[in-house]
C-alpha positions, 0 to 999 in steps of 0.5 A: 500499499506504501507503494501505491500512494508513492506512486500516486505522490509522485507520479500521477502529478506529471500526467497532466504537464506533460499532456500540455506539454505535448498537446502545445509541441505537436503539430497542429491538427494531430492533438487526436492522434498524439492523445491515442498514442498517449493512451496506448502507451499507458495501457500498455505500461500498466499491463505489462508490468502486472502481467510480469509481476504476476508472473513472478508473485504469487499469493503464497509468497512472503511478503519480503518477496513481494516487497523486493520484486515490487522496488525493483519493478517500480524505482528503474521506470520511475528514475529512468521517467523522471530523467526524460521529463527533465531532459524533454523539459530543455526542447519543450523550452526552445520548442515554446521560444520558436513558437514565440518567435513566429507568432512575432513575426506573423503579427509584424 
């Protein structure tokens, strides 16, 4: 239960900023495609680890084994996702600067 609370606290808060960053920088008219792709990837990211953990862990296993499996299935994913999110912030800032300059040139 602790891991669920930690996951909800740290991971679910980045969904809205991620979606707004993606839709702001995607080509015009591609918002629907982007949301569909995001939903497919999110569903697969939930389904595949759940299936893998279901094959590794049984209800008869010790709590220590369950905690170990959950730790090693959650921590690397969140660390790699946080690095990707951090790096994408730089690209987002660059794209938003370019879009701002294009708007200014369009108004001039």
